[in-house]
All heavy atoms as an XYZ file, in Angstrom:
763
protein
N      -6.518      5.439    -11.532
C      -6.938      4.323    -10.715
C      -6.083      3.086    -11.011
O      -5.734      2.335    -10.111
C      -8.419      4.043    -10.956
C      -9.193      3.385     -9.846
C      -9.005      4.077     -8.517
C     -10.660      3.303    -10.203
N      -5.722      2.908    -12.277
C      -4.880      1.759    -12.619
C      -3.492      1.892    -11.988
O      -2.876      0.883    -11.638
C      -4.779      1.591    -14.135
O      -4.172      2.717    -14.721
N      -3.011      3.112    -11.827
C      -1.717      3.316    -11.159
C      -1.793      2.852     -9.707
O      -0.863      2.232     -9.193
C      -1.316      4.784    -11.228
N      -2.910      3.130     -9.065
C      -3.108      2.705     -7.681
C      -3.154      1.184     -7.587
O      -2.494      0.577     -6.748
C      -4.411      3.298     -7.142
C      -4.808      2.894     -5.734
C      -3.979      3.649     -4.721
C      -6.273      3.158     -5.525
N      -3.922      0.562     -8.463
C      -4.083     -0.888     -8.437
C      -2.826     -1.625     -8.892
O      -2.666     -2.807     -8.602
C      -5.281     -1.295     -9.294
C      -6.622     -0.792     -8.780
C      -7.731     -1.108     -9.775
C      -6.947     -1.373     -7.427
N      -1.946     -0.946     -9.582
C      -0.674     -1.550     -9.971
C       0.422     -1.311     -8.946
O       1.221     -2.199     -8.653
N       0.445     -0.128     -8.375
C       1.509      0.264     -7.460
C       1.484     -0.509     -6.156
O       2.512     -1.021     -5.707
C       1.417      1.774     -7.201
C       2.566      2.293     -6.387
O       2.744      1.907     -5.232
N       3.356      3.177     -6.971
N       0.332     -0.594     -5.522
C       0.272     -1.230     -4.202
C       0.621     -2.718     -4.234
O       1.425     -3.165     -3.414
C      -1.104     -0.995     -3.567
C      -1.362      0.450     -3.134
C      -2.801      0.617     -2.655
C      -0.387      0.887     -2.058
N       0.068     -3.512     -5.156
C       0.493     -4.920     -5.198
C       1.972     -5.083     -5.556
O       2.648     -5.966     -5.027
C      -0.398     -5.534     -6.280
C      -1.597     -4.659     -6.330
C      -1.081     -3.273     -6.028
N       2.486     -4.221     -6.424
C       3.904     -4.290     -6.771
C       4.770     -3.987     -5.548
O       5.762     -4.675     -5.286
C       4.233     -3.310     -7.891
C       5.693     -3.347     -8.299
C       6.039     -2.343     -9.373
O       5.184     -1.508     -9.755
O       7.187     -2.387     -9.847
N       4.397     -2.981     -4.772
C       5.124     -2.668     -3.538
C       5.088     -3.842     -2.566
O       6.082     -4.168     -1.921
C       4.524     -1.439     -2.850
C       4.807     -0.149     -3.580
O       5.611     -0.107     -4.506
N       4.116      0.898     -3.186
N       3.919     -4.484     -2.456
C       3.770     -5.619     -1.548
C       4.663     -6.779     -1.969
O       5.335     -7.402     -1.141
C       2.306     -6.067     -1.498
N       4.691     -7.060     -3.261
C       5.533     -8.140     -3.767
C       7.009     -7.835     -3.532
O       7.778     -8.701     -3.086
C       5.258     -8.361     -5.252
C       5.987     -9.514     -5.912
C       5.618    -10.839     -5.254
C       5.659     -9.553     -7.388
N       7.416     -6.605     -3.801
C       8.808     -6.204     -3.562
C       9.177     -6.345     -2.091
O      10.265     -6.806     -1.753
C       9.037     -4.757     -4.007
C       8.974     -4.584     -5.510
O       9.063     -5.597     -6.232
O       8.815     -3.436     -5.958
N       8.276     -5.956     -1.209
C       8.540     -6.049      0.233
C       8.692     -7.504      0.662
O       9.534     -7.830      1.499
C       7.427     -5.373      1.020
N       7.891     -8.387      0.097
C       7.979     -9.812      0.453
C       9.325    -10.405      0.053
O       9.832    -11.308      0.719
C       6.847    -10.598     -0.195
S       5.259    -10.378      0.633
N       9.909     -9.891     -1.017
C      11.219    -10.389     -1.452
C      12.327    -10.060     -0.460
O      13.386    -10.672     -0.497
C      11.573     -9.845     -2.838
C      10.788    -10.452     -3.944
N      10.893    -11.773     -4.304
C       9.857     -9.917     -4.756
C      10.070    -12.023     -5.300
N       9.418    -10.914     -5.592
N      12.088     -9.098      0.434
C      13.118     -8.727      1.411
C      13.038     -9.570      2.683
O      13.929     -9.512      3.508
C      12.997     -7.242      1.805
O      11.786     -7.038      2.521
C      13.042     -6.344      0.580
N      11.968    -10.336      2.844
C      11.775    -11.158      4.040
C      12.450    -12.500      3.817
O      12.113    -13.223      2.895
C      10.270    -11.361      4.334
C      10.076    -12.270      5.529
C       9.597    -10.017      4.555
N      13.409    -12.834      4.678
C      14.165    -14.063      4.478
C      13.962    -15.088      5.579
O      14.208    -16.256      5.383
C      15.656    -13.733      4.366
C      15.954    -12.849      3.183
C      17.408    -12.444      3.139
O      18.224    -12.905      3.916
N      17.736    -11.564      2.217
N      13.481    -14.676      6.716
C      13.449    -15.585      7.856
C      12.103    -16.268      8.096
O      11.955    -17.031      9.028
C      13.873    -14.847      9.128
C      12.989    -13.661      9.439
O      12.295    -13.176      8.532
O      12.995    -13.219     10.593
N      11.108    -16.034      7.244
C       9.806    -16.677      7.427
C       9.009    -16.662      6.129
O       9.426    -16.074      5.136
C       9.017    -16.003      8.543
C       8.796    -14.545      8.332
C       8.338    -13.907      9.646
N       8.585    -12.496      9.588
C       7.669    -11.596      9.284
N       6.445    -11.954      9.028
N       7.967    -10.330      9.243
N       7.869    -17.290      6.159
C       7.012    -17.348      4.981
C       6.415    -15.970      4.706
O       6.151    -15.202      5.616
C       5.907    -18.356      5.212
C       6.465    -19.749      5.442
C       5.399    -20.712      5.770
N       4.761    -21.112      4.510
C       3.772    -21.965      4.432
N       3.268    -22.494      5.515
N       3.263    -22.301      3.271
N       6.173    -15.703      3.446
C       5.603    -14.410      3.064
C       4.151    -14.573      2.630
O       3.715    -15.655      2.247
C       6.417    -13.777      1.923
O       6.424    -14.672      0.815
C       7.831    -13.483      2.372
N       3.446    -13.458      2.701
C       2.028    -13.484      2.368
C       1.594    -12.109      1.881
O       2.046    -11.087      2.390
C       1.226    -13.858      3.604
C      -0.260    -13.866      3.405
C      -0.982    -14.267      4.678
O      -0.510    -15.087      5.455
N      -2.133    -13.668      4.904
N       0.697    -12.103      0.899
C       0.063    -10.872      0.434
C      -1.444    -11.101      0.451
O      -1.931    -12.105     -0.069
C       0.503    -10.488     -0.986
C       2.001    -10.221     -1.027
C      -0.277     -9.265     -1.479
C       2.546     -9.993     -2.420
N      -2.172    -10.173      1.049
C      -3.625    -10.241      1.101
C      -4.183     -8.986      0.430
O      -3.757     -7.873      0.749
C      -4.078    -10.304      2.559
O      -5.470    -10.111      2.656
N      -5.117     -9.178     -0.498
C      -5.751     -8.053     -1.187
C      -7.251     -8.139     -0.952
O      -7.874     -9.168     -1.211
C      -5.464     -8.084     -2.704
C      -6.163     -6.940     -3.405
C      -3.968     -8.066     -2.973
N      -7.810     -7.052     -0.450
C      -9.259     -6.985     -0.213
C      -9.793     -5.743     -0.916
O      -9.162     -4.686     -0.876
C      -9.562     -6.887      1.277
C      -9.124     -8.091      2.077
C      -9.395     -7.884      3.547
C      -8.826     -9.038      4.352
N      -8.958     -8.811      5.784
N     -10.925     -5.878     -1.537
C     -11.561     -4.740     -2.200
C     -13.062     -4.818     -1.996
O     -13.644     -5.907     -1.948
C     -11.232     -4.733     -3.685
N     -13.668     -3.651     -1.883
C     -15.119     -3.578     -1.710
C     -15.595     -2.296     -2.379
O     -14.939     -1.252     -2.275
C     -15.475     -3.567     -0.229
C     -16.953     -3.572      0.031
C     -17.254     -3.653      1.518
C     -18.754     -3.685      1.719
N     -19.097     -3.806      3.134
N     -16.713     -2.397     -3.059
C     -17.278     -1.204     -3.685
C     -18.663     -0.931     -3.137
O     -19.370     -1.837     -2.697
C     -17.381     -1.356     -5.222
O     -18.233     -2.454     -5.515
C     -16.021     -1.555     -5.836
N     -19.011      0.318     -3.179
C     -20.349      0.798     -2.910
C     -20.648      1.792     -4.027
O     -19.727      2.186     -4.757
C     -20.431      1.442     -1.535
C     -20.224      0.439     -0.417
C     -20.421      1.057      0.957
O     -20.420      2.263      1.123
N     -20.565      0.207      1.955
N     -21.875      2.218     -4.188
C     -22.184      3.123     -5.307
C     -21.303      4.379     -5.353
O     -21.021      4.893     -6.426
C     -23.648      3.494     -5.072
C     -24.200      2.317     -4.343
C     -23.079      1.831     -3.459
N     -20.853      4.842     -4.199
C     -20.083      6.086     -4.175
C     -18.674      5.939     -3.607
O     -17.984      6.931     -3.391
C     -20.836      7.154     -3.389
C     -21.097      6.732     -1.951
O     -20.879      5.552     -1.613
O     -21.511      7.593     -1.152
N     -18.218      4.705     -3.367
C     -16.906      4.538     -2.737
C     -16.235      3.227     -3.147
O     -16.898      2.253     -3.496
C     -17.047      4.580     -1.221
N     -14.923      3.263     -3.109
C     -14.105      2.074     -3.340
C     -13.164      1.930     -2.155
O     -12.466      2.881     -1.786
C     -13.284      2.211     -4.618
C     -12.188      1.161     -4.852
C     -12.805     -0.214     -5.088
C     -11.302      1.556     -6.017
N     -13.152      0.745     -1.548
C     -12.239      0.449     -0.449
C     -11.267     -0.605     -0.933
O     -11.656     -1.609     -1.533
C     -13.003     -0.075      0.769
C     -12.095     -0.542      1.871
C     -11.412      0.374      2.666
C     -11.897     -1.891      2.107
C     -10.561     -0.043      3.679
C     -11.052     -2.324      3.111
C     -10.380     -1.394      3.898
N      -9.977     -0.381     -0.691
C      -8.929     -1.312     -1.076
C      -7.953     -1.442      0.083
O      -7.535     -0.443      0.667
C      -8.194     -0.793     -2.315
C      -7.047     -1.607     -2.860
C      -7.559     -2.950     -3.401
C      -6.322     -0.857     -3.958
N      -7.613     -2.688      0.417
C      -6.647     -2.929      1.484
C      -5.662     -4.004      1.018
O      -6.065     -5.052      0.534
C      -7.343     -3.394      2.748
C      -6.374     -3.612      3.903
C      -7.114     -4.066      5.147
O      -7.704     -5.133      5.167
N      -7.093     -3.223      6.169
N      -4.390     -3.693      1.160
C      -3.340     -4.647      0.825
C      -2.447     -4.797      2.037
O      -1.971     -3.813      2.610
C      -2.522     -4.191     -0.396
C      -3.466     -4.089     -1.592
C      -1.354     -5.120     -0.647
C      -2.837     -3.915     -2.902
N      -2.254     -6.041      2.438
C      -1.421     -6.349      3.595
C      -0.391     -7.382      3.174
O      -0.705     -8.332      2.462
C      -2.304     -6.904      4.714
C      -1.579     -7.077      6.017
C      -2.525     -7.431      7.153
O      -3.721     -7.105      7.077
O      -2.047     -8.042      8.114
N       0.843     -7.169      3.596
C       1.916     -8.098      3.234
C       2.947     -8.195      4.346
O       3.075     -7.295      5.172
C       2.602     -7.648      1.935
C       3.175     -6.255      2.032
O       2.451     -5.290      1.812
N       4.452     -6.129      2.363
N       3.659     -9.319      4.368
C       4.786     -9.436      5.292
C       5.894     -8.525      4.780
O       6.004     -8.254      3.583
C       5.284    -10.891      5.366
O       5.464    -11.390      4.042
C       4.327    -11.772      6.114
N       6.724     -8.061      5.708
C       7.810     -7.165      5.320
C       8.850     -7.098      6.421
O       8.621     -7.531      7.543
C       7.268     -5.778      5.008
C       6.942     -4.931      6.212
C       6.193     -5.304      7.293
C       7.345     -3.601      6.472
N       6.093     -4.278      8.188
C       6.798     -3.213      7.714
C       8.111     -2.681      5.776
C       6.995     -1.957      8.259
C       8.301     -1.436      6.334
C       7.744     -1.075      7.553
N       9.982     -6.531      6.077
C      11.053     -6.266      7.028
C      11.295     -4.764      7.021
O      11.615     -4.192      5.986
C      12.344     -7.007      6.629
O      12.059     -8.404      6.574
C      13.456     -6.747      7.615
N      11.133     -4.141      8.176
C      11.315     -2.692      8.284
C      12.783     -2.342      8.117
O      13.643     -2.923      8.765
C      10.804     -2.210      9.638
C      10.971     -0.724      9.843
C      10.198      0.174      9.125
C      11.901     -0.229     10.741
C      10.339      1.528      9.296
C      12.047      1.138     10.918
C      11.269      2.009     10.200
O      11.415      3.348     10.362
N      13.072     -1.373      7.233
C      14.454     -0.985      6.967
C      14.752      0.456      7.335
O      15.891      0.859      7.307
C      14.774     -1.182      5.485
C      14.796     -2.618      5.058
C      15.215     -2.700      3.621
C      15.320     -4.131      3.188
N      15.776     -4.242      1.819
N      13.758      1.234      7.630
C      13.978      2.652      7.910
C      14.372      2.879      9.351
O      13.996      2.128     10.227
N      15.124      3.921      9.578
C      15.505      4.256     10.935
C      14.815      5.503     11.416
O      14.889      5.858     12.575
N      14.103      6.173     10.519
C      13.505      7.452     10.879
C      11.990      7.484     10.656
O      11.407      8.527     10.494
C      14.172      8.574     10.092
C      14.034      8.392      8.590
O      13.445      7.380      8.157
O      14.508      9.268      7.849
N      11.357      6.314     10.609
C       9.913      6.273     10.447
C       9.436      6.279      9.009
O       8.253      6.230      8.753
N      10.359      6.349      8.036
C       9.973      6.321      6.631
C      10.073      4.893      6.107
O      10.802      4.077      6.647
C      10.870      7.244      5.810
C      10.732      8.687      6.227
C      11.497      9.608      5.340
N      12.922      9.317      5.409
C      13.824      9.818      4.579
N      13.459     10.630      3.625
N      15.089      9.527      4.701
N       9.346      4.608      5.040
C       9.336      3.273      4.447
C      10.231      3.279      3.221
O       9.997      4.029      2.275
C       7.905      2.878      4.086
C       6.975      3.099      5.245
C       5.996      4.079      5.200
C       7.118      2.366      6.407
C       5.170      4.299      6.276
C       6.295      2.578      7.493
C       5.330      3.545      7.417
O       4.514      3.772      8.491
N      11.269      2.459      3.243
C      12.249      2.476      2.175
C      11.920      1.447      1.109
O      11.431      0.370      1.393
C      13.646      2.197      2.740
C      14.127      3.185      3.796
C      15.518      2.809      4.275
C      14.119      4.603      3.262
N      12.222      1.808     -0.133
C      11.984      0.916     -1.260
C      13.059     -0.161     -1.308
O      14.202      0.055     -0.922
C      12.000      1.711     -2.562
N      12.681     -1.333     -1.782
C      13.652     -2.414     -1.913
C      14.339     -2.383     -3.267
O      15.467     -2.815     -3.397
C      12.972     -3.765     -1.701
O      11.926     -3.938     -2.633
N      13.670     -1.872     -4.312
C      14.254     -1.832     -5.649
C      15.040     -0.553     -5.898
O      16.063     -0.564     -6.539
C      13.165     -1.923     -6.725
C      12.572     -3.280     -6.873
C      11.754     -3.402     -8.132
C      10.640     -2.411     -8.192
N       9.688     -2.650     -9.272
N      14.507      0.551     -5.421
C      15.127      1.846     -5.682
C      15.533      2.478     -4.360
O      14.953      2.184     -3.331
C      14.118      2.755     -6.396
C      13.715      2.227     -7.744
C      12.585      3.046     -8.354
N      11.300      2.837     -7.726
C      10.496      1.801     -7.965
N      10.872      0.862     -8.794
N       9.332      1.696     -7.377
N      16.471      3.372     -4.429
C      16.858      4.093     -3.225
C      15.809      5.157     -2.935
O      15.204      5.710     -3.830
C      18.226      4.746     -3.412
C      19.318      3.723     -3.542
C      20.667      4.368     -3.579
C      21.682      3.253     -3.742
N      22.960      3.551     -3.239
N      15.591      5.416     -1.674
C      14.654      6.460     -1.290
C      13.343      5.902     -0.789
O      13.230      4.732     -0.457
N      12.350      6.764     -0.754
C      11.048      6.399     -0.205
C      10.334      5.418     -1.116
O      10.462      5.469     -2.331
C      10.174      7.639     -0.024
C      10.671      8.654      0.988
C       9.748      9.851      1.004
C      10.750      8.038      2.367
N       9.541      4.550     -0.514
C       8.742      3.590     -1.271
C       7.692      4.347     -2.086
O       7.388      5.492     -1.788
C       8.117      2.563     -0.294
C       7.744      1.303     -1.023
C       6.950      3.147      0.453
C       7.504      0.137     -0.088
N       7.147      3.735     -3.115
C       6.259      4.410     -4.050
C       4.888      4.751     -3.506
O       3.911      4.597     -4.220
N       4.800      5.214     -2.292
C       3.512      5.594     -1.731
C       3.137      7.041     -2.050
O       2.011      7.442     -1.822
C       3.507      5.387     -0.209
C       3.522      3.937      0.242
C       3.693      3.846      1.755
C       2.248      3.232     -0.179
N       4.060      7.791     -2.605
C       3.762      9.185     -2.938
C       2.699      9.257     -4.021
O       1.786     10.074     -3.957
C       5.024      9.926     -3.374
C       6.132      9.932     -2.350
C       5.694     10.371     -0.958
O       4.919     11.359     -0.843
O       6.094      9.729      0.014
N       2.783      8.410     -5.047
C       1.768      8.417     -6.102
C       0.424      7.955     -5.554
O      -0.628      8.464     -5.943
C       2.196      7.543     -7.280
O       2.382      6.209     -6.872
N       0.437      6.992     -4.637
C      -0.797      6.530     -3.999
C      -1.425      7.681     -3.217
O      -2.627      7.939     -3.311
C      -0.524      5.323     -3.072
C      -1.748      4.983     -2.253
C      -0.054      4.130     -3.887
N      -0.612      8.391     -2.475
C      -1.108      9.532     -1.685
C      -1.735     10.592     -2.607
O      -2.797     11.150     -2.305
C       0.048     10.140     -0.890
C      -0.371     11.011      0.255
C       0.823     11.520      1.065
N       1.780     10.506      1.457
C       1.675      9.711      2.517
N       0.609      9.810      3.287
N       2.609      8.838      2.810
N      -1.120     10.842     -3.760
C      -1.652     11.821     -4.716
C      -3.000     11.376     -5.286
O      -3.905     12.192     -5.452
C      -0.662     12.052     -5.853
C       0.576     12.784     -5.395
O       0.559     13.475     -4.376
N       1.652     12.627     -6.127
N      -3.134     10.093     -5.597
C      -4.392      9.563     -6.127
C      -5.494      9.668     -5.083
O      -6.618     10.067     -5.382
C      -4.209      8.108     -6.604
C      -3.286      8.074     -7.824
C      -5.556      7.462     -6.914
C      -2.781      6.695     -8.174
N      -5.174      9.321     -3.854
C      -6.154      9.402     -2.767
C      -6.624     10.842     -2.590
O      -7.821     11.093     -2.427
C      -5.561      8.829     -1.458
C      -6.451      9.135     -0.270
C      -5.335      7.330     -1.593
N      -5.716     11.774     -2.663
C      -6.072     13.187     -2.558
C      -6.977     13.606     -3.719
O      -7.966     14.311     -3.523
C      -4.798     14.063     -2.534
O      -4.019     13.680     -1.406
C      -5.143     15.538     -2.448
N      -6.647     13.142     -4.919
C      -7.436     13.472     -6.111
C      -8.884     13.003     -5.975
O      -9.810     13.664     -6.433
C      -6.796     12.837     -7.344
C      -7.537     13.047     -8.626
C      -6.905     12.316     -9.796
O      -5.765     11.879     -9.717
N      -7.641     12.177    -10.864
N      -9.094     11.851     -5.364
C     -10.441     11.298     -5.194
C     -11.055     11.641     -3.831
O     -12.003     11.005     -3.406
C     -10.412      9.773     -5.375
C     -10.328      9.366     -6.819
C      -9.101      9.217     -7.441
C     -11.478      9.144     -7.555
C      -9.015      8.843     -8.768
C     -11.412      8.765     -8.886
C     -10.172      8.620     -9.485
O     -10.093      8.252    -10.798
N     -10.482     12.645     -3.167
C     -10.991     13.092     -1.868
C     -11.195     11.905     -0.921
O     -12.239     11.738     -0.306
C     -12.303     13.857     -2.060
C     -12.723     14.611     -0.812
O     -11.834     14.995     -0.022
O     -13.933     14.799     -0.616
N     -10.139     11.068     -0.843
C     -10.244      9.840     -0.063
C      -9.412      9.850      1.204
O      -8.931     10.892      1.648
N      -9.258      8.657      1.745
C      -8.477      8.460      2.960
C      -7.413      7.407      2.701
O      -7.660      6.419      2.010
C      -9.380      7.983      4.099
C     -10.526      8.908      4.502
C     -11.454      8.193      5.468
C      -9.980     10.176      5.124
N      -6.242      7.605      3.293
C      -5.133      6.663      3.193
C      -4.643      6.361      4.596
O      -4.372      7.270      5.374
C      -3.993      7.258      2.364
C      -2.693      6.461      2.301
C      -2.908      5.131      1.586
C      -1.606      7.268      1.613
N      -4.550      5.081      4.907
C      -4.013      4.666      6.199
C      -2.877      3.680      5.944
O      -3.050      2.698      5.224
C      -5.095      4.001      7.041
C      -4.599      3.598      8.409
C      -5.710      2.996      9.255
O      -6.475      3.768      9.854
O      -5.805      1.755      9.288
N      -1.726      3.948      6.539
C      -0.556      3.088      6.418
C      -0.220      2.614      7.815
O       0.027      3.429      8.705
C       0.630      3.854      5.808
C       0.239      4.408      4.442
C       1.855      2.967      5.735
C       1.210      5.424      3.899
N      -0.213      1.293      7.990
C      -0.038      0.757      9.336
C       0.902     -0.444      9.333
O       0.527     -1.536      8.923
C      -1.407      0.344      9.894
C      -1.354     -0.137     11.301
C      -2.730     -0.508     11.820
O      -3.681     -0.644     11.039
O      -2.839     -0.670     13.041
N       2.135     -0.243      9.785
C       3.017     -1.388      9.991
C       2.698     -2.032     11.333
O       2.544     -1.336     12.329
C       4.413     -0.769      9.994
C       4.200      0.649     10.388
C       2.806      1.021      9.995
N       2.535     -3.361     11.341
C       2.196     -4.033     12.595
C       2.622     -5.495     12.550
O       2.383     -6.187     11.575
C       0.694     -3.936     12.879
C      -0.171     -4.501     11.774
C      -1.634     -4.351     12.077
C      -2.448     -4.911     10.910
N      -3.855     -4.791     11.097
N       3.250     -5.954     13.584
C       3.582     -7.368     13.763
C       4.186     -8.036     12.520
O       3.766     -9.112     12.131
C       2.343     -8.159     14.206
C       1.737     -7.627     15.481
O       2.446     -7.147     16.356
N       0.434     -7.697     15.595
N       5.159     -7.415     11.904
C       5.791     -8.002     10.736
C       4.975     -7.905      9.469
O       5.333     -8.487      8.446
N       3.863     -7.167      9.513
C       3.027     -6.951      8.334
C       2.933     -5.461      8.049
O       3.076     -4.627      8.934
C       1.619     -7.505      8.542
S       1.545     -9.292      8.535
N       2.704     -5.150      6.798
C       2.555     -3.773      6.352
C       1.184     -3.684      5.713
O       0.878     -4.423      4.778
C       3.653     -3.450      5.337
C       3.736     -2.010      4.947
C       4.386     -1.109      5.767
C       3.182     -1.561      3.762
C       4.484      0.231      5.405
C       3.271     -0.233      3.393
C       3.930      0.664      4.217
N       0.341     -2.809      6.214
C      -1.038     -2.722      5.742
C      -1.305     -1.319      5.194
O      -1.057     -0.326      5.873
C      -2.001     -3.036      6.881
S      -3.723     -3.042      6.386
N      -1.802     -1.265      3.960
C      -2.204     -0.004      3.343
C      -3.691     -0.098      3.034
O      -4.134     -1.018      2.342
C      -1.416      0.278      2.047
C      -1.905      1.556      1.385
C       0.074      0.365      2.328
N      -4.454      0.843      3.564
C      -5.897      0.895      3.325
C      -6.223      2.198      2.610
O      -5.732      3.264      2.989
C      -6.674      0.843      4.641
O      -6.379     -0.354      5.332
N      -7.052      2.096      1.565
C      -7.427      3.237      0.758
C      -8.943      3.277      0.639
O      -9.568      2.253      0.342
C      -6.795      3.152     -0.649
C      -7.295      4.268     -1.547
C      -5.278      3.152     -0.564
N      -9.515      4.435      0.860
C     -10.933      4.659      0.644
C     -11.066      5.822     -0.311
O     -10.584      6.924     -0.030
C     -11.647      4.959      1.968
C     -13.142      5.219      1.876
C     -13.884      3.972      1.387
C     -13.696      5.670      3.216
N     -11.685      5.578     -1.468
C     -11.827      6.626     -2.492
C     -13.288      6.986     -2.670
O     -14.159      6.115     -2.707
C     -11.289      6.131     -3.839
C      -9.826      5.731     -3.890
C      -9.472      5.252     -5.297
C      -8.917      6.860     -3.476
N     -13.541      8.273     -2.825
C     -14.872      8.772     -3.155
C     -15.000      8.730     -4.673
O     -14.337      9.478     -5.375
C     -15.019     10.200     -2.631
C     -16.339     10.816     -3.031
O     -17.240     10.147     -3.524
N     -16.452     12.114     -2.816
N     -15.839      7.841     -5.189
C     -15.975      7.708     -6.640
C     -17.349      8.129     -7.132
O     -17.743      7.826     -8.250
C     -15.678      6.252     -7.097
C     -16.587      5.247     -6.381
C     -14.223      5.922     -6.870
C     -16.482      3.837     -6.906
N     -18.066      8.872     -6.319
C     -19.436      9.289     -6.676
C     -19.446     10.145     -7.933
O     -20.348     10.034     -8.753
C     -20.071     10.042     -5.521
N     -18.448     10.988     -8.122
C     -18.430     11.910     -9.268
C     -17.498     11.444    -10.367
O     -17.217     12.190    -11.282
C     -18.003     13.303     -8.789
C     -18.983     13.871     -7.773
O     -20.179     13.538     -7.871
O     -18.559     14.639     -6.916
N     -16.989     10.232    -10.306
C     -16.010      9.743    -11.288
C     -16.670      9.334    -12.572
O     -17.767      8.925    -12.652
C     -15.253      8.550    -10.715
O     -14.592      8.944     -9.557
């Protein structure tokens, strides 16, 4: 869980460093229920991929969403990745009833 909470904000901060033509912003929302954790991180970004993949700004290759996807699978959760209007939004819902 700490990998998830560290990875997504770090990715958002890295993405903001690539935006040069406007102000940057990172929004973090979290909500818990007895059996679930919802986390949403939205940030400004500049799309760099040409084939629908999200490229990392620090390292070559895909952005670090693979570990996030693995964690979501481990907790039988849902992952939604939505680029929209100059923002990149990642929403995670984890089933934590048996954790």
